[in-house]
N, C-alpha and C positions, 0 to 999 in steps of 0.2 A: 332825708326821708325817714331814716330810723329815728332821728331826733323828734320829728313830727309825730311819728307813731307812738313813741314813749310819752310825749306830751298829751296826746289824745287818750292814751290809757290812764294817765294820771287824772284827767278830767272825769273819766268814767268811774274810777275808784272813789274819787272825792264825792261824786254824785251819789254813789251807792252808800258810802259812809254817812253822808248827810241824811239820806232817806232812812238809814238804820237808826240814826240818833233820834230823828223825829218819831219814827214808829215805836222805838223802845220807850221813849218818854211818854207818848200818848198811851201805849199799852199798859205802862205802869200805873197811870191814872185810872184807866178803865178797870184794871184788876183791883186796885185799892178801893174803888167806889162801886164794885160789883156791877160794872158795865153801865153805870148811870152816873155820869159826872155832874155834880151840882153846878149851877151857873157861876157861883163865886170862885170855885176851884177851876172851872174851865177858863174863866177870865185870868186867873193866876197862871194857868198853863200857857196861854198866849203871850202874856207879859214876860215870862221867864224863858220861853223857847229860844229867842235869839241869843240870850246869854249862854244858854246850855250848848247850842250849836257851836258858837265861837270858842268856848272853853274846851269842849271835847275835841274839836278839830285841832286846836292849838296843842293839846296834850298828845294827840296822835302824831302830829308833826314833830313834837319834842322828842318822842321816842323812836324817831326814824322809821316810822311805819309806811312812809311813801318813797323810801329809797330802795327797798328790796324788790326782788322779782317775785311776784305773787304765785307764780307756778312752782316756786321752790319754798313756799311757806314752811317754817320749821318750828320746833318747840320754842326756840329763843324768840321768834316772832310772837307766838302766843303769850309768852311771859311778858313781852313788851306791851301787848294789848291789855293784859291784866293791870300792869302798872299804870298805863295811860287812863284806863277806866276808873281805877281807884283814885288816882290823883285828880282827875277831872271832877269826880263826885265830891271830893273834899273841897276843891276850889269853888264849886257851885254852892255848896253849903255855906262856906265862908262868905262869899259874895252876897248871898241872900241874907245871911245873919247880920251883916253890917249895912244892909240896905235899909231904907225907911220902913220896909214891910216887916222885917225881923220875924219872918216865918208866919206872919198873920195871913191866913188864907192858903197856907201850904201844908199839905199832909207830909209829915217827915218820912213815913214809910215808903212814900213814892220814890224817894231817891235811892233807897236800898234795892227796891224792885227794879228801878231803872238801871242800876249798876249791873245787875245780873243779866237783864235783857240786852244791854249795850254790848257786853262782852260776847254773849252768845251770837248776836247778829254780826258784829264787826269781825269776830273770829270766823264765823260761819261763812262769810263772803270769801275770805281768803282761802280757807280750807276747801271750799267748793271750787274755787279756781284751780287749786292744785289737783283736786280729784278729777276735774274735767280734763286737764292736760295729761294726767296720768292715764286716764281711760282712753284718751285719743292715742297715746303712745302704745297702750296695750293692744288696741285694735290694729295699729300698724304692725306691731310685733307678731300678732296672731294671723295676719292676713295670709291667705294661701296663695302665694305668688304663682303657683302652678296653673291657676285658673285665669290668670290675667292674660290678655291678648299679647302674644309674643311679638306682634308687629307694632304694638303701641310704642312710640319712641321713648316715653317716660319709663317704661319697664324693660326696655331692651337691655339684655345682659345682666338683669337683676334676679334671675331665677336662682334661689338659694334654698337649701334644706336646713331647717332649724334643728339643732341638736338637743335631745332630751338630757338634761343634766340633773344629777343627784349630788347633793352636798352632804358630806360627812362632817358633822359638827354643828349643833344648833346653838352656838354661843355667840359672843360679840363678833368674832371674826366671820363666822358664817353669815350673820345678819348683814354685816358691812359688805361682804362680797356679793350677797344677794341683791342689795340695793344698787350696787354699781352695775351688775349684769342686767338688772331690770331696767335701769334708766339709760342704758346704752344699747339701742336696738341693733347697732352694727356688730355687736358681739355675737348676735344670732343664737342665743341659748333660750331654751324653755326650761325653767326650773320646776321639776316635778315634786320635789320634797326634800326633807332633811332626815338624816339618821343621827342618833345620839345615844350614848350609853346611860344617860340620866333618864331613868324610866318615868320620872314625874313629868317629863316634857312630851312623852308620847301622846299623840292625839291633839296637842295644842298646835297653834299656827304661828308663823312669823310672816307678817304682812300678807296674810291670807293663804300662805303655803304651809301644808301640814308637816309636822314631825311624824314620820310614818312608822318607824320601828327603831330597834336598837341596832348597833353596828354589826353584830354577829348575824343578823338576818339579811345582810347585804345581798347575798346570792339570790335569794327568793324574791326580794324586792326589785332588784335589777332586772330579773327575768320577767316578773309580772308587769312592771311599768315600762318595759322596753327601753331601758336606759342606754344612751349612746356614750356617755362620758361621766366620770366620777371625779369630784373635786374634794380633796382632803383639806379641810379648813380648821385644823386644830394646831395652831403654832406652839401651844404649850405642851403638846404630846411628848411623852418620854420615848426613848428609843424602843422600849419593849412594846409600847402602844403602836408606834409607827410600824414596827415589824409585823405586828398582828394585822393591822389595817391593810398594809401593802399585800400581805399574803391573801387576805380576803378579796382584795381587788383583783389580784392575779387569777384567783379561782373563778372569778366571774367572767374572765375573758373580755373585759371592757376596758377601754383606754382610761387611764387615771392620771391625774396631776395633783399638785399640792401647793399649799401656801407655805413658805419657809418658816422655820422656827423663829421665835422673837429675837434670838441672838443674831440672826442673819438679816433681819429687817432693819431698814434705815429708820432710826429713832422709834423703832417699834411700831411703825405705821403700816397697816395692811391695805394694799390696793390691788386692783385687778392686774396691774403691771408686774406685781411680784409673783404671780402664779407661774409655775414652771413644772417641768417634768420631775418626778421623784428621783433624787440623786442619792449616791451612797452616803453622803453626809447626813441625810435625813434618817438613815438607819442607825447611826451612832449619835443621834441628837443628844446634845449635852445641855445642862442647865444654863440659862442665860446668865452671863457674867454681870455681877453687880459691882459697878465701879464707884470709888470714892471720887466723884467728879470735882469736888472742891479741892481735894489734895492734888489731883492731876492739873487742874487749872492753875494752881499756885506756881508751877514751874513751866507751864506752856503758854497760858494766855498773855498776850502782849509782849512775848519774848521771841528772840531769834532762835530757830531750831534748824539743825542740819541732820540729814539722814543719808548715810552711805548705802549703796546698793538699793537706792530708792525706786529703781525700775523693776526689781525682783518681786517675787510673790509676797514675801513678808514685808519687804521694804515699801512696796507700793501701798499695801494695806495700812502700814504704819503711817504713811503720809496722809492717807484719808482720815484716819483716826485723829492724828495730830491736828489736821486742818479743822476738824469739828470743834476743837478747843480754842480756836481763834488766836493763833500765834501772830506776832507782829510780822514775821517773815519766815518762810519755809524754804530752805535751800536743799535741793535734791541733787546729790552727788552720785553719778552713775556712769559706768564706762561704756554701756551699750546704748547707742543713740536712739534706736527705735523704741525700746521700752521707756526711755527717758522722755521722748516726745509724747508717747501715749499717756503716761501718768501726768505730764504737764497739762495736756488737753483736758484730761479727766478732772483734775483739780480746778482748773480755771472755769470749767463749766459748772461744777458743783459748789465751788467755794470762790466765787468771783471776787469777793472782798479781801481774800488773802493774797499777800505779796509772795508769789511762787517764783523761785529762782532756779531754773535747771542749769546744772553745771556738768558738762561732759568731761569727766576726769577719772583717773585711776589712783587708788590709794597707794600704789607702788611708787608713784611720782611724788616724792616728798616736797619738792620745790613748788609744784602746783598746789598741793595741799596748803602749804604755808601762805601762798598768795591768796588762796580762797578764804582762809581763816582771817587773814589780815583785812580783807575787803568786807566780809560779811559779819565778822565778830559774833559767831553763834554762842548762845548761852548754854544750850543743851545739844548733845550729840548722841544720835542713835546709830550704832555701828552694825549694819546688817549685811555689809558686803563680804562675800566669802565664796570660795569654791567648795561645793558640797557633794559632788558626784563621787561616791566611794570607789568604784572600780577604776574610773578615769584617773583619780589621784594615785591609786596603787601603781599604775603604769608610768605615771609622770610625777613622782613625789616632789620634785623640785618646784613644780608650780604651786603646790600647797605651801611650801616654805616661802616663796616669793609673795604670794597673795595673802594667805591666811595669817602667816606669822610676821613677815617683814612689813606687809601692808598695815597690819594692826599696830606694830611697833611705831611706824611712821605716824599713824593717826593719833595714837596715845601721846607721843612726844609733842606733836603740833598742838594738840588740845591742851596739854600741860603748859606749853609756852604761851598759849593764847588765853590762859586762865578761864577755860570753860568751867561752868559750875557743875553740870551733870554730864557724865559720860556713861552710856549703857551699851554693853556689847551683847549681841545676840549670839548665844552659843547653842550647843546641841547635846542630846543624851549620849551621842557617840564619843563625847569627851570623857565619859566615865569608863574607867578600865578599858581604854581604847585598844581595839584590835586591828585598826587600819590607820593609814596615813592621815585621812581626813579628820578622824577623831583625835589623833595625837596632836595634829597641828592646831585644832581648835582648843585643846587643853592648854597648849603652850600659849595661845592667844589669850586665854583666860588668865594665866599666870602673869603675862606681861601687863595686862590691864590692871589686875588687882594689886600687883607689886607696888605701883605708885602710891596707892593708899596705905598699904602695909608698911612701906618704908618711910611714910610721912614726908615724901619729897614733893607733894603737890597739894594745892588747895582744891583741886577738882575731886568731886565724888565719883570715883571709878567703880562701876558695878558690872555684873554679868547676869544674864538670864539663860537658863537651860530649859529646853523642852524637846519633845520628840518630833515625830513626823507630822506634817501638816497636809491635810487633804486638799488636793487641787493645786499644790505648789508645783513649780517647775521641777521635773525629775521625779515626781511622785509616781508610785506604782499604779495609781488609779487611772490616769490617762493611758498608760501602757496597756492595762487590762482592757479598757474600753476599745482601744484600737484593735487589739487582737480579737475581741468579740465581733467587731464590725467586719473583720476579715474572715470570720467563720471559724476562728480558733486555729490551733489550740491556745489556751491561756497557760502561760508558763509561770510556775511558782518554783522558787529555789529549793524549798524543803518543806515537808508536811508539818513540821513543828515550829517553823519560824514565826515569831510574834513581834508586833510593834505597837508602840503607843501612837495614838492619833488624836488630833484636835483640829478644829476649823481655823482657817487663816484669820478670820475676824476675831475669834476668841484669843488666839495667840497674840495678835497685835494689841488687843485691849489689856491683856495681862502684862505685856511688856511695859505699856504706859503706866499701869498701876504699880509695878515693881519699881520703875524708875522714880516714882514719887515717894516711895517708902525708904529708900536706901540712904545711908549716911556716908557710904564709901567703904570698899573692901568686901562687899557681900556678893555671894552667888545666890540668886533667887531661882527656885525650882518651881515650875508650874505643874499643878496637879493635872496629870494626863488621864486620870481615870484607869479603867481596866485595859490591859493590852489586848490587842485583837490578833487572832490567827490570820495570816495572810491568805491561807487557802480558803478560810471561811469568807473573807472579803471577796475573793475571786468568785466563789459560788453565789454570793449575794448580787454581785454585779452582773453575772450571767442571768440570774433570775430576773433582775430589774430590766434587763434588755429583752425579756420575753422568751428566753430559752431555758431548757432544762440542763443543769450542770451534769457533765459526764455522759449525757445522751446526745443533745444537740451540739453542745460545745464541750470538747475534751479539756481536761486539766492535766498538764504534764509537769513533772518535777525534774528540774535541770541541774540541781546541785547549787550549793552556796557560791556566790560570786566572790571575787578577790576581796579580802578584807571584811567580809560580811559575817556577823554573828547571828546565832539563833535567836537571841533576845537582847534587848537593850535595857540599860539601867539609868535612872535619873540621879541616884545617889548611891554611895557605898555605905556599908554598916559603920565604918569608922569616921564618916564625915559629920555625923551628929546633926542632922538637919533640925531646925527649930521652927515652930509655927509662927506665923505673923498675924497681924490684925485682919488680913484677908484670908478667907477660908480656902482659897484655891492657890495660895502661894506659900511655899516654905522658904526658909533662909538658912544658909550656912556661911560661915566666915571662910574667906579664901586662904590661900597659903600664906605663910609668914614672909617677911622681907628676905629677899635673896638677891643681893646686888650682883653676885657672880653671874646669875642667870641673865640679868639685864645687860651687864657689861661685857660678858665673854661668850657664852654659849650661843646666843642668838647670832652674833657676828660670825661665829664658826659655822653655824647652820647656813647662813646666807652665802658664805664662801663655797660650801658644798653644793648649794643649789646652782652655782655658776658652773661647776664641773659636771653636774648632773650625775653624780655617783649615788645611785639608789641605795646600795648596801650601807655606805657610810652615813647617809642621811638617816636611815632607820636606826643605825647604831647610836648616832648622836641624839636622836629623839628619845631613845631608851635611857640615855644618861639624864636627860632633862625630866622625862616622865617615867619614873621607875615602873609604874604599873602598865605601861604600854607593852603589850604582848602581841606582836604581829601574828596573824592567823597563818596556818599552813598554806591556805590558798593564796594568801597575799605574798608569802615568801616564794612560792613556786611560780607565781605569775611574772612573766618577763615582758618587758616593754618591746613592742615591735615598732621599729623606726619607720 
C-alpha cells in the first residue's frame, strides 16, 4: 500500500513538473514578444516543446529530484534544481543548434527567460509542499487539546500542556535545536524566542522566531513571556560564561537545561538527545581538545590494542576513543565482570564493525596475562588498571603493592616478552612528592615502566601519563556530594583550603591517546589540568545547581583531612624540568635513569612484605625506593581495623 502511494505521488509530481515546464516555456515566449507571439515563433514553440519536456525531465531525473521526500526539501535539493535547469537549457540550445533549424525562427533570449521561470516554478512546487506539511504540523502543535472532547477515542489520554521554551544562544547550535524541537511535536515545546549577547542579532528572526534580547535581560524576558523552561545552547561557552548564565537562570526560578560543550559531544554533533541537566563539569568547561588524528591513527588504525582496567571510568572512555580510530581488534582486560560486560555491550552497539574481545582477568595473574598476550598479540597496551582509593590503601597498603606495583611489573614484563610496540601507563598527580601509599605505589609503577626504556632492555616504547582528578570517575568527590545533597546534607569537606586539579573523563582519554602517539620511550607526559579548584567552592556550586542555598538550605561541614590526603596536589616538581611538546596541553619530562637494582631487588622485597601484610615495613621500603615519599601524619596514625 505504501509502495502504491509513493508511486501515485511520483505521478503527481511528474505531472506538476511537466506543467511547470510547459508554462515556463510559454511564459518566456509571451514575455519576449510582449504578450503577442508571432505565428512563426508560435510554430517554433510547438515544434520544440516535446524536445524541451523530454530534456528537462531527463535532467531532473539525472539529479535525483524524484528520489527525495518533498516534505523535507532542502538547500541541496534547490542546488540540484539549479544544476538540472542550467544543464537542460544548455542541452536544448545544443540540440537546436545542431538541428536543421539552427535557431532560425527561435528567439535566443527565450531560453534564458525560460531558465529563470523553470527554476522558480519547479523549486516553488517543492518548497510549497514543504511549507504545506510544516504548516499542518504547526497547526497540530498549536492545537489546544483542552477543548477536544475527552470522550473521543482518538484523543483519549492525550491531554498535554505545552511548555514555553526560551533558547539562550542564537547561533548554529540554537538553530539546529530549534529545528529538531519544531519538527518533533512529541517533544511538546513552544519556542518563544532566543537570547544572545550579540546585539546585532536583536530583533532578527530564526525561522520566524525572534531574538528578543541580550542574555543579561533573561529575568525580565522570562517573566514577561511566561517561560516554563530555558535551554542553554552555547556549546562553545567558556566556564565564566556558563557560570554567569547559570546564575541568571537560577535567579529566574525557572527550570533550565543545557547542550554539552563540544568536547563532550560525539563528533561535535548537536542533537536533542544531547540535552541534559546542567552538571558541575559545565561550570569548569574547558577548551575542546584538538587532536592530531593522523598521528593517533598511525598507531591505532588497523592494529591490535589492549586496555587494562577497561571497565573503569578512564579505561572505558579510553576504549570508546580507541574504537573511534578503527583498530583491528580491541582487547578489554578487566577483573570486574559487570563493568566488563557493560563496556562490551556499549562498544558493540556503537562500533559494531570493531572486533571487541572482553577478557575477565587480573594483572596480578602473570600466567593469565602471558596466555592472553600470546593469543591476541597486541601491538599497543594502555595500562589503566589500578587501585586508586587513598584512605582504603592507607589501611591496606599491601593491596597497593600487589595490584599497583606487582601487577604493573607483570604487565611490563609480559609486554616486553611479547614485543609490544607501545606501552602507556596511566598515572596520577599523587605520584609527585607522594604523601600516601597510593601515590607512592603509582610512582614505583612509573619507575618500573620507564626503567625498561632507560636501561635499553626492550624494543617497546614504555611511557607514562600523569593527570589529576577526573570529574565523574569512580570514587570522585562529585557523586559523594550529590548523594549528600539528595539526603539533605550536610556536605562534608575535609578542609577549607584543600584544592584539586580537575578535567573531564573524555578530555583525559583523548590526551592519553595523543601522548601515546608522541612518545619514543622513557617519557612521562603531563596533562595540562588548568587552574586548581577549591573543593569547598565545588561543594557550594553543586548545592546551588541542585536548587539550594549553600550554608542555609544545605550545610557544609569540615571533617579534617583523610588518611594520606594532602591540601594540594602537584603534577611536576621544580627539579623535574618539564618540557613543552607539539601539543599545547601536554608537557613532557624524561623519567628516572636506569636502576637495575630497583627492578631486580627491591620490588621482590616489597612483594614479600605484602605477603606478611606488615604496613610499617612496607612504608619503610617504599621510602627507600621513592626518597621523596613522606607519609602524612594522618596516614601514619591511621590503623587498619581487621
